[in-house]
C-alpha positions as CSV (number, residue, x, y, z in Angstrom):
1,X,-45.6,-38.4,303.4
2,X,-48.8,-37.9,305.4
3,X,-49.1,-34.8,307.6
4,X,-48.3,-36.3,311.0
5,X,-46.6,-35.5,314.3
6,X,-44.1,-37.6,316.2
7,X,-42.3,-37.5,319.5
8,X,-38.6,-38.5,319.8
9,X,-37.2,-39.5,323.2
10,X,-33.6,-38.5,323.1
11,X,-31.1,-40.2,325.5
12,X,-28.1,-40.0,323.2
13,X,-27.3,-36.7,321.5
14,X,-24.6,-38.3,319.4
15,X,-27.3,-40.4,317.7
16,X,-29.5,-37.3,316.8
17,X,-28.6,-37.1,313.1
18,X,-29.1,-40.8,312.5
19,X,-32.4,-40.6,314.4
20,X,-33.8,-37.6,312.5
21,X,-32.9,-39.1,309.2
22,X,-34.7,-42.3,310.1
23,X,-37.8,-40.4,311.3
24,X,-38.2,-37.7,308.7
25,X,-40.0,-40.1,306.2
26,X,-42.7,-40.7,308.8
27,X,-43.5,-37.3,310.2
28,X,-43.4,-33.6,309.3
29,X,-43.3,-32.2,312.8
30,X,-41.5,-33.7,315.8
31,X,-41.4,-33.0,319.5
32,X,-38.1,-33.8,321.3
33,X,-38.3,-35.1,324.8
34,X,-34.9,-35.1,326.4
35,X,-34.6,-38.1,328.7
36,X,-32.8,-36.3,331.5
37,X,-34.1,-38.7,334.1
38,X,-32.1,-41.4,332.4
39,X,-28.9,-39.3,332.5
40,X,-28.8,-38.8,336.2
41,X,-28.8,-41.2,339.1
42,X,-32.0,-41.6,341.1
43,X,-30.3,-40.1,344.2
44,X,-29.0,-37.0,342.3
45,X,-31.2,-33.8,342.5
46,X,-32.8,-32.9,339.2
47,X,-30.7,-30.1,337.7
48,X,-32.2,-26.7,337.0
49,X,-33.5,-26.2,333.4
50,X,-30.7,-23.7,332.3
51,X,-28.1,-26.4,332.4
52,X,-29.7,-27.9,329.2
53,X,-29.6,-24.6,327.3
54,X,-26.4,-25.2,325.4
55,X,-27.5,-28.7,324.5
56,X,-30.8,-27.5,323.2
57,X,-29.2,-24.7,321.1
58,X,-26.8,-27.2,319.5
59,X,-29.7,-29.6,318.9
60,X,-31.7,-27.0,317.0
61,X,-28.6,-25.6,315.1
62,X,-27.4,-29.1,314.0
63,X,-30.9,-30.4,313.1
64,X,-31.0,-28.3,309.9
65,X,-27.8,-29.9,308.6
66,X,-29.3,-33.4,309.3
67,X,-32.7,-32.9,307.7
68,X,-32.9,-29.3,306.4
69,X,-35.8,-27.1,307.5
70,X,-38.6,-29.4,306.4
71,X,-39.1,-31.0,309.8
72,X,-40.7,-28.7,312.4
73,X,-38.8,-29.5,315.6
74,X,-39.9,-28.4,319.1
75,X,-37.8,-29.3,322.2
76,X,-40.0,-29.7,325.2
77,X,-39.0,-27.7,328.3
78,X,-41.7,-28.6,330.8
79,X,-40.3,-32.2,331.4
80,X,-36.9,-30.6,332.3
81,X,-38.4,-28.8,335.3
82,X,-37.9,-30.2,338.8
83,X,-41.1,-30.9,340.7
84,X,-43.3,-30.8,337.6
85,X,-45.6,-33.9,337.9
86,X,-48.7,-35.0,336.1
87,X,-49.2,-36.1,332.5
88,X,-47.6,-34.5,329.5
89,X,-50.0,-32.3,327.5
90,X,-49.2,-31.1,324.0
91,X,-51.0,-28.8,321.6
92,X,-50.8,-31.2,318.6
93,X,-52.0,-34.8,318.7
94,X,-49.0,-37.2,318.5
95,X,-49.2,-40.2,316.1
96,X,-45.9,-42.0,316.8
97,X,-43.3,-42.2,319.6
98,X,-39.7,-43.0,318.7
99,X,-36.8,-43.6,321.1
100,X,-33.1,-43.6,320.5
101,X,-32.5,-46.0,323.4
102,X,-34.5,-48.8,325.0
103,X,-36.5,-47.1,327.8
104,X,-39.9,-48.8,327.5
105,X,-41.2,-47.6,330.9
106,X,-40.8,-43.9,330.0
107,X,-42.2,-44.5,326.5
108,X,-45.2,-46.4,327.8
109,X,-45.9,-43.6,330.2
110,X,-45.7,-41.0,327.4
111,X,-48.0,-43.2,325.2
112,X,-50.6,-43.3,328.0
113,X,-50.3,-39.5,328.6
114,X,-50.7,-38.8,324.8
115,X,-53.3,-41.6,324.2
116,X,-51.2,-43.3,321.5
117,X,-52.2,-46.8,320.6
118,X,-49.3,-47.6,318.2
119,X,-46.2,-49.2,319.8
120,X,-43.0,-47.2,320.4
121,X,-40.4,-47.5,317.6
122,X,-37.1,-48.1,319.3
123,X,-34.3,-47.0,317.0
124,X,-31.5,-48.5,319.2
125,X,-31.4,-51.4,321.8
126,X,-28.9,-49.6,324.1
127,X,-30.0,-48.3,327.5
128,X,-27.0,-46.0,327.8
129,X,-27.4,-42.2,327.9
130,X,-24.9,-39.5,327.2
131,X,-27.0,-36.5,328.2
132,X,-25.4,-36.3,331.7
133,X,-22.1,-35.2,330.0
134,X,-23.9,-32.4,328.1
135,X,-24.9,-30.2,331.1
136,X,-23.6,-26.6,330.7
137,X,-21.5,-25.7,333.8
138,X,-19.9,-22.6,332.2
139,X,-22.4,-20.2,333.8
140,X,-24.7,-20.2,336.9
141,X,-27.9,-22.1,336.2
142,X,-30.0,-19.3,337.7
143,X,-33.8,-19.0,337.1
144,X,-35.8,-15.8,337.4
145,X,-39.4,-15.0,338.3
146,X,-40.0,-12.6,335.4
147,X,-38.1,-12.6,332.2
148,X,-38.5,-10.3,329.1
149,X,-37.5,-10.4,325.5
150,X,-38.6,-8.8,322.2
151,X,-38.5,-9.1,318.5
152,X,-40.5,-9.3,315.2
153,X,-41.0,-13.1,315.3
154,X,-42.1,-13.3,311.7
155,X,-42.6,-17.0,310.8
156,X,-40.8,-18.8,313.7
157,X,-37.5,-20.3,312.5
158,X,-34.8,-22.2,314.4
159,X,-33.1,-19.0,315.5
160,X,-36.3,-17.9,317.1
161,X,-36.7,-21.3,318.7
162,X,-33.3,-21.1,320.3
163,X,-33.9,-17.5,321.5
164,X,-37.3,-18.3,323.0
165,X,-36.2,-21.6,324.5
166,X,-33.3,-19.9,326.3
167,X,-35.7,-17.4,327.8
168,X,-38.2,-20.2,328.8
169,X,-35.4,-22.2,330.5
170,X,-34.5,-19.2,332.7
171,X,-38.1,-18.4,333.7
172,X,-39.8,-20.0,336.6
173,X,-43.0,-18.0,336.6
174,X,-43.7,-15.2,334.0
175,X,-42.3,-14.5,330.5
176,X,-43.1,-11.2,328.8
177,X,-42.6,-11.0,325.1
178,X,-42.8,-7.7,323.1
179,X,-43.7,-8.2,319.4
180,X,-43.0,-5.3,317.0
181,X,-45.9,-3.7,315.1
182,X,-45.7,-2.4,311.6
183,X,-44.5,0.9,313.0
184,X,-41.2,-0.8,313.7
185,X,-40.8,-3.1,310.7
186,X,-40.8,-0.7,307.8
187,X,-36.9,-0.8,307.5
188,X,-36.7,-4.6,307.4
189,X,-36.2,-6.6,304.2
190,X,-39.5,-7.2,302.3
191,X,-41.6,-5.6,305.1
192,X,-44.8,-6.1,303.2
193,X,-44.4,-9.8,303.5
194,X,-44.3,-9.7,307.3
195,X,-47.3,-11.4,308.9
196,X,-49.8,-9.1,310.8
197,X,-48.8,-8.6,314.4
198,X,-51.9,-10.4,315.6
199,X,-51.0,-13.5,313.7
200,X,-47.3,-13.4,314.8
201,X,-48.5,-13.1,318.5
202,X,-50.9,-16.1,318.0
203,X,-48.1,-18.3,316.5
204,X,-45.7,-17.3,319.2
205,X,-48.2,-18.1,322.0
206,X,-48.9,-21.5,320.4
207,X,-45.1,-22.3,320.2
208,X,-44.4,-21.2,323.8
209,X,-47.5,-23.0,325.3
210,X,-46.4,-26.1,323.3
211,X,-42.9,-26.3,324.7
212,X,-43.8,-25.4,328.2
213,X,-47.4,-24.9,329.4
214,X,-46.4,-24.3,333.0
215,X,-45.5,-20.6,332.6
216,X,-47.5,-17.4,332.5
217,X,-47.0,-15.7,329.1
218,X,-47.7,-12.1,328.4
219,X,-47.2,-11.4,324.7
220,X,-47.8,-7.8,323.8
221,X,-47.5,-5.6,320.6
222,X,-44.8,-2.9,320.9
223,X,-44.5,0.3,318.9
224,X,-41.0,1.2,320.2
225,X,-37.8,-0.8,321.0
226,X,-38.4,-0.8,324.8
227,X,-42.0,-1.8,325.3
228,X,-42.9,-3.0,328.8
229,X,-39.3,-2.7,330.1
230,X,-39.8,1.0,330.5
231,X,-42.6,0.6,333.1
232,X,-42.7,-2.9,334.5
233,X,-41.1,-2.9,338.0
234,X,-41.2,-6.7,338.4
235,X,-38.9,-7.8,335.6
236,X,-35.6,-9.5,336.5
237,X,-33.9,-10.6,333.3
238,X,-33.8,-9.5,329.7
239,X,-32.7,-12.0,327.0
240,X,-31.0,-10.4,324.0
241,X,-29.0,-11.6,320.9
242,X,-25.4,-10.6,320.4
243,X,-26.5,-7.9,317.9
244,X,-29.1,-6.4,320.2
245,X,-26.9,-6.3,323.4
246,X,-26.7,-2.5,323.1
247,X,-30.5,-2.4,323.2
248,X,-30.5,-4.4,326.4
249,X,-28.0,-1.9,328.0
250,X,-30.2,1.0,326.8
251,X,-33.1,-0.6,328.6
252,X,-31.2,-0.4,331.8
253,X,-30.3,3.2,331.2
254,X,-34.0,4.0,330.8
255,X,-35.0,2.0,333.9
256,X,-32.2,3.6,336.0
257,X,-33.5,7.1,335.0
258,X,-37.0,6.0,336.1
259,X,-35.8,4.6,339.4
260,X,-36.6,1.0,338.3
261,X,-34.4,-1.9,339.2
262,X,-31.9,-2.7,336.4
263,X,-32.3,-6.1,334.7
264,X,-29.7,-8.8,334.4
265,X,-28.8,-9.4,330.8
266,X,-28.4,-12.8,329.1
267,X,-26.9,-12.8,325.7
268,X,-27.5,-15.5,323.0
269,X,-25.1,-16.0,320.1
270,X,-26.5,-15.4,316.6
271,X,-27.1,-18.6,314.6
272,X,-25.1,-18.5,311.4
273,X,-26.9,-19.1,308.1
274,X,-25.5,-21.8,305.7
275,X,-26.4,-19.7,302.6
276,X,-23.8,-17.2,301.5
277,X,-24.9,-15.6,298.3
278,X,-24.7,-11.9,299.0
279,X,-28.5,-11.7,299.1
280,X,-29.5,-13.6,302.2
281,X,-28.4,-12.4,305.6
282,X,-25.4,-14.2,307.1
283,X,-27.5,-15.2,310.2
284,X,-30.6,-17.3,310.3
285,X,-33.4,-14.7,310.1
286,X,-37.0,-14.0,309.2
287,X,-35.6,-11.8,306.3
288,X,-34.1,-14.9,304.8
289,X,-37.4,-16.7,305.2
290,X,-39.2,-13.9,303.4
291,X,-36.6,-13.8,300.6
292,X,-37.2,-17.6,300.1
293,X,-40.9,-17.0,299.6
294,X,-40.3,-15.0,296.4
295,X,-41.3,-16.9,293.3
296,X,-43.2,-19.5,295.4
297,X,-46.9,-20.0,296.0
298,X,-47.8,-17.1,298.4
299,X,-51.5,-17.9,298.4
300,X,-53.7,-20.5,296.6
301,X,-55.6,-19.0,293.7
302,X,-59.4,-18.7,294.2
303,X,-61.5,-20.9,291.8
304,X,-62.5,-19.0,288.6
305,X,-65.3,-21.2,287.2
306,X,-66.4,-18.5,284.8
307,X,-63.0,-18.6,283.0
308,X,-62.1,-21.4,280.5
309,X,-59.2,-23.5,281.9
310,X,-57.1,-22.8,278.8
311,X,-55.3,-20.5,278.5
312,X,-54.4,-20.2,282.1
313,X,-54.4,-16.4,282.6
314,X,-51.8,-14.8,284.9
315,X,-52.4,-11.1,285.8
316,X,-48.9,-9.6,286.2
317,X,-48.8,-6.3,288.0
318,X,-46.7,-4.1,290.2
319,X,-45.9,-0.5,290.9
320,X,-44.1,1.9,288.6
321,X,-40.4,0.9,288.1
322,X,-40.9,-2.4,289.9
323,X,-39.6,-4.4,286.9
324,X,-42.8,-6.0,285.8
325,X,-42.1,-5.5,282.0
326,X,-38.8,-7.3,282.4
327,X,-40.6,-10.1,284.3
328,X,-43.1,-10.2,281.4
329,X,-40.1,-10.7,279.0
330,X,-38.7,-13.5,281.2
331,X,-42.0,-15.3,281.3
332,X,-42.4,-14.9,277.5
333,X,-39.0,-16.6,277.0
334,X,-40.3,-19.5,279.2
335,X,-43.3,-20.0,276.9
336,X,-46.0,-17.6,278.0
337,X,-48.0,-15.5,275.6
338,X,-47.8,-11.9,277.0
339,X,-50.4,-9.2,276.4
340,X,-48.8,-5.9,277.4
341,X,-51.8,-3.7,278.5
342,X,-49.6,-0.6,278.2
343,X,-49.1,-1.3,274.5
344,X,-52.8,-2.1,274.1
345,X,-53.5,1.3,275.7
346,X,-51.3,3.0,273.1
347,X,-53.6,1.5,270.5
348,X,-56.8,2.7,272.1
349,X,-55.2,6.2,272.3
350,X,-54.8,6.4,268.6
351,X,-56.8,8.9,266.4
352,X,-60.1,7.4,265.3
353,X,-60.5,5.3,268.5
354,X,-63.4,6.0,270.9
355,X,-60.9,6.8,273.7
356,X,-59.0,9.4,271.6
357,X,-62.1,11.6,271.1
358,X,-63.2,11.4,274.7
359,X,-59.7,12.1,276.1
360,X,-59.1,15.1,273.8
361,X,-62.6,16.4,274.6
362,X,-61.9,16.2,278.4
363,X,-58.3,17.5,278.5
364,X,-58.3,19.8,275.5
365,X,-56.1,20.3,272.4
366,X,-53.1,21.1,274.6
367,X,-52.3,17.4,274.9
368,X,-52.4,16.8,271.1
369,X,-49.0,16.7,269.3
370,X,-48.2,18.1,265.8
371,X,-48.9,14.7,264.2
372,X,-52.4,14.6,265.7
373,X,-51.7,11.9,268.3
374,X,-52.1,12.3,272.1
375,X,-48.8,13.3,273.6
376,X,-48.5,11.2,276.8
377,X,-45.7,13.4,278.1
378,X,-48.1,16.4,278.2
379,X,-51.0,14.3,279.5
380,X,-48.9,12.7,282.3
381,X,-48.3,15.8,284.4
382,X,-52.0,16.8,284.3
383,X,-53.2,13.5,285.7
384,X,-50.4,12.7,288.2
385,X,-50.8,16.2,289.8
386,X,-54.6,15.8,290.3
387,X,-56.3,12.6,291.5
388,X,-59.6,13.7,290.1
389,X,-58.2,14.1,286.6
390,X,-56.4,10.7,286.9
391,X,-59.8,9.2,287.8
392,X,-61.4,10.8,284.8
393,X,-58.8,9.4,282.5
394,X,-59.1,5.9,284.0
395,X,-62.9,6.1,283.6
396,X,-62.4,6.8,279.9
397,X,-59.6,4.3,279.1
398,X,-60.1,1.3,281.4
399,X,-63.5,0.0,279.9
400,X,-62.1,0.2,276.4
401,X,-58.8,-1.3,277.4
402,X,-60.3,-4.4,279.0
403,X,-62.8,-4.8,276.1
404,X,-59.8,-4.8,273.7
405,X,-57.9,-7.3,275.9
406,X,-60.9,-9.6,276.0
407,X,-61.2,-9.4,272.2
408,X,-57.6,-10.5,271.9
409,X,-58.1,-13.3,274.4
410,X,-61.1,-14.5,272.3
411,X,-58.9,-14.6,269.2
412,X,-56.3,-16.7,271.1
413,X,-59.0,-19.1,272.4
414,X,-60.3,-19.6,268.8
415,X,-56.9,-20.7,267.5
416,X,-56.2,-24.3,266.7
417,X,-53.3,-24.3,269.1
418,X,-54.5,-22.3,272.2
419,X,-51.6,-21.0,274.3
420,X,-51.2,-22.8,277.6
421,X,-50.4,-19.7,279.6
422,X,-51.2,-16.0,278.9
423,X,-49.7,-13.3,281.0
424,X,-51.8,-10.1,281.2
425,X,-49.2,-7.5,282.1
426,X,-51.1,-4.5,283.6
427,X,-50.0,-1.9,286.1
428,X,-53.7,-1.0,286.7
429,X,-54.8,-4.6,287.1
430,X,-55.8,-4.4,290.8
431,X,-57.0,-0.8,290.7
432,X,-59.2,-1.5,287.7
433,X,-60.6,-4.7,289.3
434,X,-59.4,-7.0,286.5
435,X,-58.1,-9.7,288.8
436,X,-61.4,-11.5,288.3
437,X,-60.4,-11.8,284.6
438,X,-57.4,-13.8,285.6
439,X,-56.8,-17.3,287.2
440,X,-54.2,-15.8,289.5
441,X,-52.1,-12.6,290.1
442,X,-48.4,-12.5,290.1
443,X,-46.8,-9.2,291.2
444,X,-43.5,-7.3,291.4
445,X,-42.6,-5.2,294.4
446,X,-39.6,-3.0,295.3
447,X,-39.1,-0.7,298.3
448,X,-40.6,2.8,297.7
449,X,-37.2,4.5,297.9
450,X,-35.8,2.2,295.3
451,X,-38.8,2.9,293.0
452,X,-38.3,6.6,293.4
453,X,-34.6,6.3,292.6
454,X,-35.4,4.3,289.4
455,X,-38.1,6.7,288.3
456,X,-35.8,9.7,288.7
457,X,-33.1,7.9,286.7
458,X,-35.3,6.4,284.0
459,X,-37.8,9.2,283.5
460,X,-35.5,12.1,284.2
461,X,-37.9,13.5,286.8
462,X,-37.3,15.4,290.0
463,X,-37.5,13.6,293.4
464,X,-40.8,15.3,294.1
465,X,-42.3,14.4,290.7
466,X,-41.2,10.8,291.2
467,X,-42.8,10.6,294.6
468,X,-46.1,12.0,293.2
469,X,-46.1,9.2,290.6
470,X,-45.4,6.6,293.2
471,X,-48.2,8.0,295.5
472,X,-50.7,7.5,292.7
473,X,-49.9,3.7,292.6
474,X,-51.4,0.8,294.5
475,X,-49.3,0.4,297.7
476,X,-47.1,-2.7,298.0
477,X,-49.1,-3.9,301.0
478,X,-52.3,-3.9,298.9
479,X,-50.6,-5.6,296.0
480,X,-49.2,-8.4,298.3
481,X,-52.7,-8.9,299.8
482,X,-54.2,-9.8,296.4
483,X,-51.2,-11.7,295.0
484,X,-50.7,-15.4,294.6
485,X,-47.0,-15.2,293.6
486,X,-44.6,-12.3,294.6
487,X,-41.3,-11.3,293.0
488,X,-38.9,-8.5,293.9
489,X,-36.3,-7.1,291.6
490,X,-34.4,-5.2,294.4
491,X,-31.4,-7.5,294.0
492,X,-29.4,-8.5,290.9
493,X,-30.9,-9.7,287.6
494,X,-29.7,-13.3,288.2
495,X,-31.7,-13.5,291.5
496,X,-34.9,-12.1,289.8
497,X,-34.4,-14.7,287.1
498,X,-34.2,-17.5,289.7
499,X,-37.5,-16.3,291.2
500,X,-39.1,-16.4,287.7
501,X,-37.8,-19.9,287.0
502,X,-39.0,-21.1,290.4
503,X,-42.5,-19.8,289.8
504,X,-42.7,-21.1,286.2
505,X,-41.6,-24.6,287.3
506,X,-44.2,-24.6,290.0
507,X,-47.0,-23.5,287.6
508,X,-45.9,-26.0,285.0
509,X,-46.1,-28.8,287.6
510,X,-49.5,-27.6,288.8
511,X,-50.9,-27.4,285.3
512,X,-49.5,-30.9,284.4
513,X,-51.1,-32.3,287.5
514,X,-54.5,-30.7,286.7
515,X,-54.2,-32.0,283.1
516,X,-53.5,-35.6,284.2
517,X,-56.5,-35.5,286.6
518,X,-59.0,-34.8,283.8
């Protein structure tokens, strides 16, 4: 399917599933234009936008059961506003217009507005509309001059679309959105995979301007849960989810203490997730979106023309106690040839090797055991307690280590049957700058507190010693920034295995495709 955008004129909500299934093979993003003019008589006044709130929420929630999450849906709000005239303007060029009922006048007007030459695809011949029966009369359809809401808004999903649309429907002038900075996202699932706040704000603005360009949007970063609500006297309504209702009430307590007018509160129900595996959250959330990124293509690898195409070299890295060795074992079982740089390092530490002499000369005989070998349990505390000493050790070991790895790679390349994939497992991969020796980087991350717990348990170290070891590592954020595939072992073994299988299948498919193109 080509990357294209469509617009569906909806007159019959009961036909939505059928319509979406018919359309999904043509487009990968779709605007929904609710034909509310066809649902009311010409003499009836145009109802205020909030009456369509329940319908739009159901439309978004049901869409994923019809076509999954592959189709990017956006329900347009600006056509629902009374008194809004002029041509429809959208952010993305529209290629095709579809309609679930025979309303050629409306469709021709939209084709002219959007400069579409192709004829409308009418999915049904009927002119009947059922939207008039879908108006929500359970609550007053009130609109407000200034509305506020807040959140992380990482990779906009259907839960966000419902939340944001309900706020837009209730705003007639100004919508203020607070977007949490990294200061507030550290406690979230996989926080290192959250997009930068500037990018989240840009995507949010694009979505809001797309569904309704008639409002004034003020989208601001916030470092605390209350943001502009603490100081803005002009706000009227705050939109919250059922789980953040207490936050909305707290806002009013703060405003009251500051002699600011309390806000009306509108509560939106949480959208339930259809995945129940004990790992994903039970609601539709950005955390689930980030979990689903594990084992997938996080970034496209940069070209490495200086490296032979075969073997395809994956640099596997991660912090201490992140589970990278276990991931190396998993990939070996799937067919990769694994070079464990920690084991190679053991070899270059052996008596008679260049590294051995230089390490003993620098750190003294105190690190040499009775059998004449370097005792790493004596060397460890010296280097982890002093960054300068760690730097000195790395300066001795890293050049010899990568030289030995390259020697082993040359041997593999000279074999009659060259391995298709080699995994270079190295904790120091990024710090040593070895990523240029690899076609791509795959990495393991776990939350820092989980890493400390594992180090204490595995290495029998104190909490303080474990934290020192962790502090000497490349931070997760830096690992993520240089990775092409990311895994996390913070859940059970089966889920980590699924991540590995997903990545291996993806790589195999890509290598097969590359091979067939030669």
